[in-house]
All heavy atoms as an XYZ file, in Angstrom:
941
protein
N       0.843     -1.197     -0.002
C       0.003     -0.004     -0.001
C       0.874      1.249      0.005
O       0.581      2.216     -0.704
C      -0.987     -0.012      1.188
C      -1.998     -1.146      1.029
C      -1.708      1.314      1.315
C      -2.934     -1.354      2.179
N       1.976      1.213      0.773
C       2.891      2.366      0.793
C       3.405      2.674     -0.610
O       3.446      3.835     -1.021
C       4.067      2.113      1.728
C       3.766      2.279      3.163
C       5.024      2.089      3.998
C       4.725      2.236      5.455
N       5.931      2.087      6.276
N       3.812      1.639     -1.321
C       4.338      1.859     -2.672
C       3.262      2.458     -3.580
O       3.544      3.362     -4.356
C       4.862      0.543     -3.264
C       5.450      0.758     -4.653
C       5.985     -0.495     -5.237
C       6.552     -0.378     -6.617
N       6.323      0.768     -7.404
N       2.047      1.959     -3.475
C       0.957      2.477     -4.295
C       0.719      3.971     -3.986
O       0.562      4.792     -4.899
C      -0.308      1.661     -4.056
C      -1.478      2.110     -4.884
C      -1.746      1.776     -6.182
C      -2.529      2.991     -4.478
N      -2.900      2.405     -6.599
C      -3.393      3.161     -5.574
C      -2.820      3.669     -3.295
C      -4.517      3.969     -5.517
C      -3.936      4.467     -3.251
C      -4.778      4.607     -4.350
N       0.699      4.314     -2.705
C       0.511      5.719     -2.317
C       1.679      6.548     -2.817
O       1.493      7.612     -3.422
C       0.347      5.848     -0.783
C      -0.993      5.255     -0.349
C       0.457      7.316     -0.346
C      -1.164      5.116      1.165
N       2.904      6.082     -2.572
C       4.093      6.823     -3.016
C       4.092      7.020     -4.524
O       4.406      8.106     -5.018
C       5.367      6.107     -2.575
C       5.558      6.119     -1.072
O       4.947      6.981     -0.382
O       6.329      5.277     -0.560
N       3.736      5.989     -5.265
C       3.665      6.100     -6.729
C       2.636      7.145     -7.156
O       2.852      7.883     -8.109
C       3.314      4.753     -7.358
C       4.459      3.746     -7.301
O       5.598      4.125     -6.955
O       4.193      2.548     -7.582
N       1.518      7.208     -6.448
C       0.464      8.153     -6.801
C       0.787      9.591     -6.349
O       0.220     10.532     -6.903
C      -0.883      7.701     -6.255
C      -1.484      6.642     -7.127
O      -2.039      6.930     -8.175
N      -1.349      5.383     -6.732
N       1.647      9.754     -5.378
C       2.087     11.091     -4.963
C       3.188     11.630     -5.868
O       3.349     12.840     -5.979
C       2.578     11.060     -3.519
C       1.543     10.811     -2.431
C       2.231     10.746     -1.063
C       0.458     11.866     -2.427
N       3.906     10.737     -6.513
C       5.053     11.132     -7.339
C       4.626     12.120     -8.443
O       3.660     11.885     -9.170
C       5.702      9.906     -7.983
C       6.882     10.262     -8.841
C       8.110     10.559     -8.284
C       6.750     10.321    -10.226
C       9.192     10.913     -9.062
C       7.826     10.667    -11.018
C       9.051     10.960    -10.437
O      10.103     11.317    -11.226
N       5.354     13.217     -8.512
C       5.113     14.199     -9.562
C       3.918     15.110     -9.339
O       3.576     15.925    -10.196
N       3.296     14.988     -8.207
C       2.118     15.817     -7.898
C       2.534     17.037     -7.090
O       3.562     17.045     -6.414
C       1.075     15.025     -7.106
C       0.615     13.726     -7.721
C      -0.160     13.957     -9.025
N      -0.829     12.751     -9.491
C      -0.343     11.925    -10.388
N       0.839     12.134    -10.905
N      -1.029     10.868    -10.766
N       1.703     18.061     -7.107
C       1.995     19.279     -6.352
C       1.046     19.482     -5.182
O       1.299     20.329     -4.329
C       1.939     20.496     -7.272
O       0.675     20.599     -7.880
N      -0.048     18.712     -5.132
C      -1.040     18.928     -4.082
C      -1.798     17.632     -3.791
O      -2.120     16.871     -4.708
C      -2.020     20.021     -4.520
S      -3.120     20.584     -3.203
N      -2.096     17.430     -2.500
C      -2.919     16.311     -2.059
C      -4.248     16.860     -1.588
O      -4.295     17.767     -0.761
C      -2.251     15.558     -0.903
C      -3.123     14.508     -0.201
C      -3.331     13.295     -1.119
C      -2.497     14.079      1.125
N      -5.327     16.298     -2.108
C      -6.673     16.661     -1.682
C      -7.253     15.452     -0.947
O      -7.379     14.372     -1.528
C      -7.574     17.022     -2.871
C      -6.951     18.140     -3.695
C      -8.976     17.405     -2.370
C      -7.618     18.355     -5.048
N      -7.589     15.648      0.323
C      -8.177     14.584      1.115
C      -9.685     14.791      1.117
O     -10.172     15.836      1.537
C      -7.646     14.604      2.564
C      -8.277     13.489      3.382
C      -6.127     14.505      2.587
N     -10.424     13.819      0.618
C     -11.892     13.877      0.649
C     -12.342     13.263      1.963
O     -12.075     12.093      2.234
C     -12.481     13.127     -0.540
C     -12.052     13.657     -1.912
C     -12.664     12.802     -3.016
C     -12.416     15.121     -2.078
N     -13.024     14.052      2.786
C     -13.341     13.656      4.152
C     -14.784     13.173      4.258
O     -15.728     13.946      4.100
C     -13.116     14.815      5.143
C     -13.437     14.377      6.564
C     -11.693     15.350      5.028
N     -14.906     11.886      4.543
C     -16.187     11.287      4.848
C     -16.288     11.044      6.342
O     -15.430     11.484      7.120
N     -17.286     10.346      6.765
C     -17.540     10.148      8.195
C     -16.458      9.339      8.904
O     -16.308      9.466     10.117
C     -18.899      9.484      8.410
O     -18.945      8.246      7.758
N     -15.677      8.552      8.175
C     -14.681      7.692      8.823
C     -13.278      7.882      8.254
O     -12.433      6.990      8.355
C     -15.110      6.236      8.705
C     -16.429      5.961      9.403
C     -16.862      4.512      9.289
O     -16.025      3.646      8.961
O     -18.053      4.248      9.543
N     -12.991      9.033      7.697
C     -11.687      9.282      7.067
C     -10.597      9.553      8.097
O      -9.513      8.969      8.033
C     -11.785     10.477      6.091
O     -12.788     10.187      5.121
C     -10.462     10.752      5.398
N     -10.856     10.455      9.026
C      -9.830     10.898      9.983
C      -9.302      9.740     10.816
O     -10.054      8.866     11.260
C     -10.407     11.968     10.895
N      -8.001      9.721     10.997
C      -7.369      8.739     11.851
C      -7.042      7.413     11.196
O      -6.393      6.556     11.805
N      -7.419      7.234      9.964
C      -7.095      5.960      9.296
C      -5.595      5.916      8.966
O      -5.023      6.907      8.520
C      -7.920      5.785      8.032
C      -9.369      5.534      8.365
C     -10.121      5.061      7.164
N     -11.445      4.667      7.592
C     -12.088      3.628      7.114
N     -11.537      2.889      6.192
N     -13.293      3.329      7.559
N      -5.021      4.767      9.177
C      -3.586      4.580      9.019
C      -3.078      5.070      7.666
O      -2.097      5.822      7.597
C      -3.258      3.088      9.195
C      -1.807      2.729      8.973
C      -1.599      1.241      9.121
C      -0.176      0.847      8.801
N       0.038     -0.598      8.970
N      -3.711      4.676      6.598
C      -3.184      5.011      5.276
C      -3.496      6.447      4.866
O      -2.749      7.050      4.105
C      -3.665      3.997      4.237
C      -3.141      2.632      4.571
C      -3.869      1.531      4.930
C      -1.784      2.218      4.639
N      -3.049      0.474      5.201
C      -1.743      0.878      5.037
C      -0.558      2.861      4.412
C      -0.562      0.160      5.201
C       0.614      2.155      4.588
C       0.616      0.819      4.967
N      -4.575      6.991      5.396
C      -4.845      8.420      5.184
C      -3.758      9.233      5.863
O      -3.194     10.170      5.285
C      -6.242      8.817      5.719
C      -7.350      8.059      4.983
C      -6.443     10.318      5.681
C      -7.518      8.441      3.530
N      -3.443      8.868      7.111
C      -2.388      9.557      7.849
C      -1.042      9.442      7.138
O      -0.300     10.439      7.029
C      -2.267      9.021      9.270
C      -3.453      9.406     10.135
O      -4.254     10.249      9.775
N      -3.548      8.768     11.284
N      -0.737      8.260      6.633
C       0.504      8.074      5.892
C       0.553      8.986      4.659
O       1.564      9.640      4.392
C       0.650      6.608      5.470
C       1.866      6.364      4.617
C       3.132      6.260      5.198
C       1.771      6.275      3.221
C       4.266      6.068      4.407
C       2.882      6.078      2.432
C       4.135      5.965      3.027
O       5.243      5.785      2.237
N      -0.535      9.031      3.939
C      -0.604      9.842      2.717
C      -0.409     11.328      3.043
O       0.323     12.036      2.340
C      -1.964      9.614      2.050
C      -2.096     10.181      0.673
C      -3.391      9.757      0.011
O      -4.397      9.509      0.707
O      -3.407      9.687     -1.222
N      -1.042     11.815      4.096
C      -0.900     13.209      4.509
C       0.545     13.503      4.899
O       1.140     14.498      4.447
C      -1.868     13.532      5.673
C      -3.311     13.474      5.206
C      -1.540     14.891      6.294
C      -4.346     13.452      6.346
N       1.127     12.642      5.720
C       2.512     12.846      6.168
C       3.489     12.837      5.006
O       4.372     13.698      4.911
C       2.899     11.753      7.170
C       2.200     11.879      8.497
C       2.418     10.671      9.405
O       3.084      9.684      8.988
O       1.913     10.709     10.549
N       3.334     11.900      4.103
C       4.241     11.791      2.977
C       4.102     12.990      2.025
O       5.102     13.507      1.539
C       4.024     10.485      2.210
C       4.501      9.272      2.966
C       5.981      9.338      3.302
O       6.808      9.506      2.384
O       6.320      9.219      4.499
N       2.882     13.393      1.767
C       2.679     14.556      0.880
C       3.346     15.794      1.465
O       4.015     16.548      0.750
C       1.178     14.796      0.674
N       3.176     16.005      2.761
C       3.777     17.184      3.411
C       5.310     17.088      3.371
O       5.984     18.072      3.052
C       3.267     17.316      4.841
C       3.613     18.630      5.453
C       4.629     18.887      6.340
C       2.987     19.887      5.223
N       4.640     20.221      6.682
C       3.640     20.844      6.003
C       1.907     20.291      4.421
C       3.272     22.195      6.023
C       1.542     21.626      4.440
C       2.221     22.552      5.228
N       5.860     15.903      3.648
C       7.323     15.706      3.601
C       7.870     15.992      2.215
O       8.989     16.474      2.074
C       7.677     14.262      3.971
C       7.643     13.955      5.427
C       8.145     12.499      5.617
C       7.609     11.877      6.851
N       7.944     10.455      6.955
N       7.089     15.671      1.193
C       7.529     15.865     -0.187
C       7.350     17.314     -0.660
O       7.629     17.634     -1.804
C       6.783     14.915     -1.130
C       7.087     13.442     -0.897
C       6.262     12.568     -1.820
C       6.381     11.098     -1.563
N       7.671     10.537     -1.319
N       6.839     18.188      0.226
C       6.673     19.592     -0.116
C       5.408     19.908     -0.880
O       5.301     20.966     -1.504
N       4.452     19.005     -0.841
C       3.199     19.202     -1.568
C       2.233     20.059     -0.757
O       2.251     20.033      0.471
C       2.539     17.844     -1.838
C       3.334     16.940     -2.745
S       2.684     15.248     -2.823
C       1.038     15.532     -3.440
N       1.375     20.778     -1.447
C       0.260     21.426     -0.800
C      -0.709     20.342     -0.328
O      -0.802     19.281     -0.949
N      -1.390     20.607      0.777
C      -2.313     19.637      1.329
C      -3.573     20.370      1.818
O      -3.450     21.413      2.470
C      -1.685     18.869      2.531
C      -2.693     17.932      3.162
C      -0.437     18.122      2.104
N      -4.726     19.847      1.488
C      -5.974     20.358      2.059
C      -7.028     19.264      1.996
O      -6.828     18.224      1.376
C      -6.454     21.651      1.377
C      -7.015     21.492     -0.002
C      -8.382     21.385     -0.204
C      -6.181     21.493     -1.116
C      -8.914     21.271     -1.485
C      -6.690     21.382     -2.398
C      -8.064     21.267     -2.582
N      -8.144     19.514      2.670
C      -9.223     18.531      2.696
C     -10.557     19.200      2.374
O     -10.714     20.417      2.553
C      -9.302     17.877      4.082
N     -11.477     18.382      1.903
C     -12.833     18.844      1.605
C     -13.818     17.850      2.221
O     -13.723     16.643      1.959
C     -13.097     18.929      0.079
C     -14.520     19.383     -0.203
C     -12.108     19.837     -0.610
N     -14.712     18.353      3.031
C     -15.789     17.507      3.579
C     -16.770     17.174      2.469
O     -17.201     18.063      1.732
C     -16.517     18.241      4.703
C     -15.728     18.279      5.969
O     -15.466     17.245      6.568
N     -15.319     19.462      6.392
N     -17.115     15.909      2.371
C     -18.027     15.473      1.309
C     -19.312     14.875      1.868
O     -20.062     14.208      1.153
C     -17.349     14.472      0.352
C     -16.849     13.232      1.107
C     -16.211     15.142     -0.414
C     -16.421     12.085      0.210
N     -19.609     15.179      3.112
C     -20.793     14.585      3.770
C     -22.115     15.014      3.130
O     -23.109     14.329      3.293
C     -20.801     14.907      5.267
C     -20.907     16.352      5.568
N     -19.835     17.205      5.431
C     -21.951     17.094      5.993
C     -20.227     18.423      5.771
N     -21.497     18.386      6.101
N     -22.136     16.129      2.423
C     -23.370     16.595      1.794
C     -23.514     16.130      0.348
O     -24.465     16.505     -0.330
C     -23.459     18.113      1.861
C     -23.826     18.588      3.239
O     -24.468     17.872      4.005
N     -23.410     19.777      3.604
N     -22.590     15.303     -0.109
C     -22.681     14.780     -1.467
C     -23.180     13.334     -1.389
O     -22.638     12.520     -0.636
C     -21.332     14.860     -2.173
C     -20.940     16.329     -2.327
C     -21.389     14.160     -3.533
C     -19.587     16.557     -2.951
N     -24.189     13.038     -2.152
C     -24.771     11.693     -2.129
C     -23.813     10.657     -2.720
O     -23.115     10.935     -3.693
C     -26.096     11.666     -2.908
C     -27.190     12.466     -2.248
C     -28.471     12.414     -3.051
C     -29.567     13.232     -2.404
N     -30.792     13.245     -3.211
N     -23.827      9.473     -2.124
C     -23.024      8.377     -2.637
C     -23.788      7.677     -3.775
O     -24.869      8.121     -4.186
C     -22.635      7.407     -1.522
C     -23.832      6.696     -0.877
O     -24.934      6.679     -1.466
O     -23.646      6.131      0.215
N     -23.257      6.558     -4.247
C     -23.870      5.858     -5.379
C     -25.237      5.279     -5.042
O     -25.988      4.893     -5.927
C     -22.936      4.770     -5.901
C     -22.648      3.670     -4.954
S     -21.489      2.549     -5.748
C     -20.970      1.597     -4.346
N     -25.574      5.223     -3.745
C     -26.880      4.727     -3.323
C     -27.844      5.871     -3.013
O     -28.945      5.624     -2.515
C     -26.728      3.815     -2.107
C     -25.793      2.666     -2.336
C     -24.555      2.629     -1.714
C     -26.135      1.635     -3.203
C     -23.690      1.581     -1.934
C     -25.256      0.581     -3.423
C     -24.033      0.552     -2.796
N     -27.416      7.124     -3.279
C     -28.251      8.282     -3.016
C     -28.289      8.690     -1.548
O     -29.146      9.466     -1.157
N     -27.338      8.185     -0.760
C     -27.276      8.493      0.661
C     -26.170      9.484      0.974
O     -25.161      9.539      0.274
C     -27.038      7.203      1.463
C     -28.069      6.122      1.249
C     -29.440      6.542      1.708
O     -29.607      7.076      2.783
N     -30.434      6.296      0.879
N     -26.357     10.223      2.052
C     -25.316     11.120      2.564
C     -24.783     10.523      3.867
O     -25.488      9.822      4.567
C     -25.883     12.499      2.858
C     -26.386     13.256      1.647
C     -26.911     14.615      2.083
C     -27.561     15.359      0.958
N     -28.090     16.667      1.392
N     -23.531     10.824      4.167
C     -22.946     10.347      5.421
C     -22.903     11.509      6.418
O     -23.135     12.660      6.057
C     -21.549      9.773      5.199
S     -20.309     10.964      4.667
N     -22.598     11.178      7.648
C     -22.433     12.247      8.637
C     -21.082     12.910      8.421
O     -20.172     12.315      7.836
C     -22.555     11.680     10.052
O     -21.583     10.684     10.257
N     -20.942     14.133      8.895
C     -19.699     14.864      8.714
C     -18.587     14.221      9.530
O     -18.770     13.902     10.703
C     -19.851     16.322      9.127
C     -18.593     17.137      8.879
C     -18.790     18.618      9.112
O     -19.917     19.092      9.213
N     -17.707     19.358      9.205
N     -17.458     14.026      8.893
C     -16.308     13.436      9.569
C     -15.457     14.476     10.274
O     -15.622     15.680     10.070
N     -14.561     14.009     11.096
C     -13.631     14.875     11.817
C     -12.559     15.382     10.872
O     -12.221     14.736      9.876
C     -12.972     14.110     12.966
C     -13.947     13.695     14.044
C     -13.214     12.924     15.131
C     -14.188     12.443     16.190
N     -13.518     11.616     17.208
N     -11.991     16.519     11.206
C     -10.889     17.078     10.435
C      -9.701     16.114     10.560
O      -9.212     15.867     11.665
C     -10.536     18.456     11.004
C      -9.450     19.153     10.232
O      -8.567     18.525      9.671
N      -9.498     20.464     10.226
N      -9.187     15.583      9.452
C      -8.099     14.610      9.537
C      -6.765     15.215      9.968
O      -5.832     14.484     10.282
C      -8.003     14.072      8.092
C      -8.535     15.161      7.248
C      -9.609     15.833      8.071
N      -6.684     16.534     10.020
C      -5.428     17.198     10.384
C      -5.343     17.500     11.881
O      -4.301     17.924     12.365
C      -5.265     18.487      9.580
C      -5.426     18.304      8.106
C      -6.272     19.125      7.387
C      -4.757     17.300      7.419
C      -6.443     18.968      6.018
C      -4.921     17.123      6.054
C      -5.753     17.965      5.344
N      -6.425     17.293     12.615
C      -6.472     17.616     14.050
C      -5.461     16.840     14.874
O      -5.010     17.335     15.909
C      -7.879     17.364     14.607
C      -8.906     18.403     14.218
C      -8.673     19.756     14.879
O      -8.308     19.796     16.065
O      -8.872     20.772     14.185
N      -5.128     15.632     14.489
C      -4.240     14.808     15.314
C      -2.763     15.020     15.012
O      -1.917     14.493     15.718
C      -4.570     13.308     15.121
O      -4.433     12.980     13.745
C      -5.985     12.998     15.593
N      -2.450     15.804     13.998
C      -1.058     16.079     13.644
C      -0.575     17.351     14.320
O      -1.340     18.311     14.459
C      -0.902     16.250     12.125
C      -1.156     15.017     11.325
C      -2.421     14.743     10.838
C      -0.137     14.132     11.047
C      -2.673     13.609     10.080
C      -0.368     12.991     10.294
C      -1.645     12.735      9.811
N       0.703     17.369     14.698
C       1.298     18.596     15.214
C       2.344     19.088     14.222
O       2.943     18.301     13.469
C       1.963     18.378     16.585
O       2.928     17.330     16.476
C       0.927     18.016     17.630
N       2.553     20.395     14.240
C       3.535     21.000     13.344
C       4.065     22.253     14.012
O       3.288     23.143     14.379
C       2.900     21.330     11.989
C       3.850     21.896     10.993
C       4.822     21.088     10.405
C       3.808     23.230     10.646
C       5.722     21.606      9.500
C       4.708     23.753      9.731
C       5.666     22.943      9.153
O       6.553     23.459      8.257
N       5.377     22.300     14.208
C       6.026     23.467     14.835
C       5.320     23.889     16.120
O       4.888     25.022     16.267
C       6.093     24.627     13.856
C       6.983     24.381     12.662
C       7.091     25.620     11.793
C       8.023     25.370     10.620
N       8.119     26.533      9.751
N       5.158     22.979     17.026
C       4.556     23.241     18.352
C       3.095     23.673     18.280
O       2.583     24.281     19.214
C       5.373     24.275     19.131
C       6.790     23.815     19.363
O       7.018     22.646     19.647
N       7.745     24.721     19.232
N       2.433     23.404     17.197
C       1.006     23.741     17.080
C       0.261     22.643     16.350
O       0.827     21.596     16.028
N      -0.997     22.900     16.119
C      -1.809     21.927     15.391
C      -1.602     22.102     13.878
O      -1.606     23.228     13.374
C      -3.290     22.131     15.707
C      -3.705     21.628     17.044
C      -5.217     21.751     17.160
C      -5.723     21.154     18.444
N      -7.174     21.216     18.522
N      -1.485     21.000     13.209
C      -1.396     20.997     11.738
C      -2.651     21.625     11.145
O      -2.596     22.320     10.138
C      -1.209     19.555     11.277
C      -0.747     19.393      9.855
C       0.388     20.027      9.384
C      -1.439     18.578      8.984
C       0.823     19.852      8.076
C      -1.032     18.401      7.685
C       0.104     19.037      7.228
N      -3.777     21.426     11.828
C      -5.054     21.951     11.337
C      -5.129     23.479     11.413
O      -6.014     24.079     10.797
C      -6.215     21.343     12.117
O      -6.096     21.605     13.500
N      -4.209     24.117     12.137
C      -4.161     25.581     12.155
C      -3.502     26.125     10.896
O      -3.646     27.304     10.585
C      -3.402     26.088     13.383
C      -4.153     25.841     14.683
O      -5.383     25.665     14.634
O      -3.494     25.809     15.747
N      -2.773     25.277     10.190
C      -2.063     25.678      8.974
C      -2.783     25.173      7.731
O      -2.994     25.898      6.769
C      -0.623     25.124      8.992
C       0.134     25.648     10.189
C       0.104     25.454      7.704
C       1.405     24.882     10.479
N      -3.115     23.885      7.762
C      -3.718     23.210      6.606
C      -5.241     23.291      6.707
O      -5.807     23.036      7.760
C      -3.237     21.748      6.553
C      -3.879     21.000      5.412
C      -1.720     21.704      6.440
N      -5.884     23.641      5.625
C      -7.319     23.882      5.643
C      -8.150     22.650      5.324
O      -7.759     21.800      4.540
C      -7.664     24.993      4.665
C      -6.966     26.285      5.045
C      -7.503     27.457      4.300
C      -6.791     28.698      4.825
N      -7.255     29.890      4.216
N      -9.315     22.613      5.950
C     -10.324     21.601      5.693
C     -11.619     22.340      5.365
O     -12.216     22.961      6.238
C     -10.500     20.692      6.905
S     -11.675     19.347      6.627
N     -12.009     22.314      4.106
C     -13.164     23.069      3.641
C     -14.458     22.294      3.854
O     -14.482     21.078      3.710
C     -13.012     23.423      2.168
C     -11.835     24.336      1.919
C     -10.615     23.831      1.487
C     -11.940     25.699      2.142
C      -9.527     24.656      1.272
C     -10.850     26.538      1.919
C      -9.657     26.011      1.490
O      -8.575     26.837      1.289
N     -15.495     23.039      4.146
C     -16.809     22.444      4.357
C     -17.790     23.168      3.435
O     -18.144     24.325      3.698
C     -17.216     22.592      5.818
C     -18.452     21.792      6.146
O     -18.829     20.884      5.411
N     -19.076     22.126      7.250
N     -18.215     22.533      2.347
C     -19.162     23.202      1.442
C     -20.371     23.737      2.192
O     -20.889     23.104      3.108
C     -19.561     22.083      0.476
C     -18.361     21.192      0.461
C     -17.853     21.207      1.874
N     -20.796     24.921      1.806
C     -21.834     25.643      2.544
C     -23.246     25.193      2.212
O     -24.196     25.691      2.793
C     -21.694     27.159      2.299
C     -21.782     27.477      0.799
C     -20.390     27.672      2.875
C     -21.762     28.960      0.467
N     -23.400     24.248      1.314
C     -24.725     23.813      0.890
C     -25.036     22.403      1.397
O     -24.170     21.540      1.442
C     -24.831     23.823     -0.637
C     -24.600     25.189     -1.215
C     -23.370     25.531     -1.759
C     -25.615     26.151     -1.193
C     -23.160     26.799     -2.290
C     -25.391     27.413     -1.718
C     -24.174     27.727     -2.262
O     -23.951     28.980     -2.761
N     -26.296     22.178      1.732
C     -26.703     20.840      2.158
C     -27.248     20.011      0.991
O     -27.284     18.785      1.069
C     -27.744     20.916      3.274
O     -28.883     21.613      2.833
N     -27.658     20.677     -0.085
C     -28.103     19.975     -1.282
C     -26.888     19.385     -1.995
O     -25.882     20.067     -2.194
C     -28.843     20.943     -2.202
C     -29.239     20.278     -3.505
O     -30.205     19.493     -3.501
O     -28.558     20.534     -4.529
N     -26.955     18.127     -2.373
C     -25.830     17.425     -2.970
C     -25.298     18.131     -4.222
O     -24.096     18.337     -4.363
C     -26.236     16.003     -3.310
O     -25.133     15.260     -3.784
N     -26.167     18.489     -5.135
C     -25.721     19.145     -6.368
C     -25.076     20.489     -6.075
O     -24.028     20.820     -6.640
C     -26.885     19.331     -7.347
C     -26.423     19.943     -8.666
C     -27.571     20.193     -9.598
C     -27.172     20.829    -10.904
N     -26.036     21.732    -10.914
N     -25.650     21.268     -5.181
C     -25.082     22.572     -4.821
C     -23.722     22.414     -4.148
O     -22.806     23.194     -4.403
C     -26.036     23.340     -3.922
C     -27.296     23.808     -4.640
O     -27.297     23.875     -5.893
O     -28.298     24.074     -3.950
N     -23.601     21.418     -3.274
C     -22.319     21.161     -2.598
C     -21.251     20.781     -3.627
O     -20.122     21.267     -3.595
C     -22.467     20.074     -1.547
N     -21.605     19.903     -4.547
C     -20.687     19.473     -5.593
C     -20.267     20.674     -6.462
O     -19.082     20.853     -6.760
C     -21.325     18.390     -6.462
C     -20.399     17.887     -7.542
C     -19.460     16.908     -7.272
C     -20.460     18.415     -8.835
C     -18.605     16.446     -8.256
C     -19.602     17.977     -9.821
C     -18.680     16.999     -9.533
O     -17.832     16.566    -10.516
N     -21.241     21.495     -6.838
C     -20.944     22.676     -7.661
C     -20.021     23.652     -6.915
O     -19.117     24.245     -7.506
C     -22.231     23.387     -8.078
C     -23.023     22.614     -9.109
O     -22.475     21.668     -9.712
O     -24.226     22.950     -9.298
N     -20.253     23.801     -5.617
C     -19.422     24.686     -4.782
C     -17.973     24.178     -4.775
O     -17.037     24.978     -4.940
C     -19.983     24.722     -3.367
C     -19.206     25.565     -2.402
C     -19.347     26.946     -2.394
C     -18.331     24.982     -1.489
C     -18.636     27.731     -1.495
C     -17.615     25.755     -0.606
C     -17.762     27.126     -0.602
O     -17.045     27.894      0.278
N     -17.803     22.889     -4.630
C     -16.448     22.319     -4.664
C     -15.833     22.549     -6.037
O     -14.679     23.001     -6.141
C     -16.473     20.817     -4.320
C     -16.902     20.630     -2.860
C     -15.116     20.168     -4.591
C     -17.255     19.192     -2.495
N     -16.568     22.285     -7.091
C     -16.065     22.455     -8.456
C     -15.638     23.901     -8.730
O     -14.618     24.126     -9.385
C     -17.130     22.056     -9.475
O     -17.406     20.696     -9.387
N     -16.408     24.840     -8.233
C     -16.092     26.247     -8.462
C     -14.883     26.738     -7.681
O     -14.236     27.700     -8.083
C     -17.304     27.131     -8.094
C     -18.491     27.057     -9.031
C     -19.688     27.811     -8.438
C     -18.128     27.643    -10.390
N     -14.565     26.086     -6.568
C     -13.505     26.572     -5.695
C     -12.235     25.731     -5.673
O     -11.216     26.195     -5.161
C     -14.038     26.679     -4.266
C     -15.006     27.822     -4.125
O     -14.615     28.977     -4.107
N     -16.292     27.509     -4.070
N     -12.254     24.569     -6.228
C     -11.133     23.637     -6.059
C      -9.815     24.161     -6.615
O      -8.770     23.994     -5.987
C     -11.472     22.223     -6.590
C     -10.516     21.218     -5.974
C     -11.482     22.179     -8.099
C     -11.017     19.816     -5.962
N      -9.842     24.834     -7.736
C      -8.597     25.368     -8.292
C      -7.980     26.403     -7.346
O      -6.760     26.400     -7.124
C      -8.835     25.974     -9.669
C      -9.066     24.922    -10.734
C      -9.262     25.528    -12.108
O      -8.580     26.531    -12.436
O     -10.098     25.007    -12.864
N      -8.816     27.273     -6.790
C      -8.352     28.279     -5.836
C      -7.782     27.602     -4.588
O      -6.737     28.009     -4.063
C      -9.495     29.222     -5.470
C      -9.172     30.262     -4.434
C     -10.340     31.175     -4.144
C     -11.422     30.369     -3.422
N     -12.559     31.164     -2.995
N      -8.448     26.561     -4.108
C      -7.988     25.856     -2.920
C      -6.656     25.162     -3.167
O      -5.786     25.129     -2.292
C      -9.030     24.847     -2.455
C     -10.332     25.438     -2.021
C     -10.554     26.732     -1.602
C     -11.587     24.769     -1.936
N     -11.875     26.901     -1.279
C     -12.535     25.710     -1.460
C     -12.011     23.484     -2.203
C     -13.877     25.386     -1.255
C     -13.329     23.150     -2.004
C     -14.257     24.106     -1.532
N      -6.466     24.612     -4.346
C      -5.198     23.970     -4.703
C      -4.068     24.998     -4.678
O      -3.013     24.761     -4.064
C      -5.284     23.276     -6.079
C      -6.207     22.060     -6.004
C      -3.895     22.894     -6.593
C      -6.590     21.476     -7.363
N      -4.276     26.109     -5.332
C      -3.246     27.156     -5.363
C      -2.928     27.662     -3.960
O      -1.765     27.891     -3.622
C      -3.679     28.311     -6.273
C      -3.802     27.935     -7.728
C      -2.514     27.387     -8.332
O      -1.421     27.884     -7.970
O      -2.587     26.447     -9.125
N      -3.957     27.836     -3.152
C      -3.748     28.295     -1.770
C      -2.960     27.253     -0.964
O      -2.048     27.611     -0.198
C      -5.080     28.588     -1.113
C      -4.950     29.139      0.292
C      -6.298     29.453      0.924
O      -7.324     28.848      0.559
O      -6.309     30.332      1.795
N      -3.292     25.983     -1.121
C      -2.571     24.929     -0.393
C      -1.105     24.876     -0.786
O      -0.228     24.715      0.076
C      -3.248     23.563     -0.654
N      -0.825     25.029     -2.057
C       0.567     25.042     -2.511
C       1.294     26.246     -1.939
O       2.447     26.147     -1.482
C       0.614     25.033     -4.059
C       0.107     23.685     -4.586
C       2.026     25.315     -4.566
C      -0.158     23.635     -6.073
N       0.640     27.389     -1.917
C       1.228     28.603     -1.344
C       1.490     28.434      0.157
O       2.558     28.834      0.652
C       0.297     29.788     -1.591
O       0.805     30.952     -1.005
N       0.551     27.850      0.874
C       0.730     27.592      2.304
C       1.938     26.697      2.537
O       2.771     26.942      3.415
C      -0.541     26.990      2.914
C      -1.649     28.041      3.011
C      -0.266     26.360      4.296
C      -3.026     27.498      3.350
N       2.048     25.648      1.723
C       3.166     24.713      1.901
C       4.505     25.393      1.628
O       5.478     25.176      2.340
C       3.004     23.488      0.973
C       4.123     22.474      1.156
C       4.134     21.983      2.586
N       5.256     21.101      2.862
C       6.308     21.416      3.598
N       6.394     22.617      4.166
N       7.252     20.528      3.836
N       4.552     26.231      0.613
C       5.805     26.928      0.283
C       6.243     27.859      1.405
O       7.432     28.096      1.584
C       5.637     27.712     -1.026
C       5.638     26.830     -2.244
C       5.488     27.633     -3.508
C       5.488     26.720     -4.727
N       5.259     27.477     -5.962
N       5.299     28.396      2.149
C       5.628     29.329      3.222
C       5.835     28.638      4.568
O       6.142     29.303      5.566
C       4.555     30.415      3.338
O       3.330     29.859      3.760
N       5.673     27.336      4.639
C       5.867     26.623      5.911
C       6.921     25.559      5.788
O       6.930     24.638      5.189
C       4.535     25.984      6.366
C       3.633     27.034      6.963
O       3.863     27.479      8.067
N       2.608     27.442      6.204
C-alpha cells in the first residue's frame, strides 16, 4: 500500500483529502498526509458529507483529519485547511467544490511553500 501511495504522490503538487464520516485517523490516510507534506506538496481537505453516494445516501460529517497532527509546536489543522461546502443539497455542494477547487489547490501550494 505504501508503494501504491508513493507512486500516486510522485510528480504531484497537491494532495486533496476527501473527508467522509470515517476518514480521519485511518492509518493510510495519515501516511498519505505525512508523505505529501514531507515531499513539499500542498495539502488540504474537503468535507463530502453533503454529497450523495452511489446509493443516493449522505454520510455524517467526519472529523478534520489534520487535528491529530502537530507541526512546529502547534496543530497542523491551524495551517492546513479543511473546507466544508456551505450547501446541504448534494448538487449545490458538488458545484461549490467544483467552483472553488482550483483556488484551494493554489492556496494549499502557497501555504506549503511558506511553511
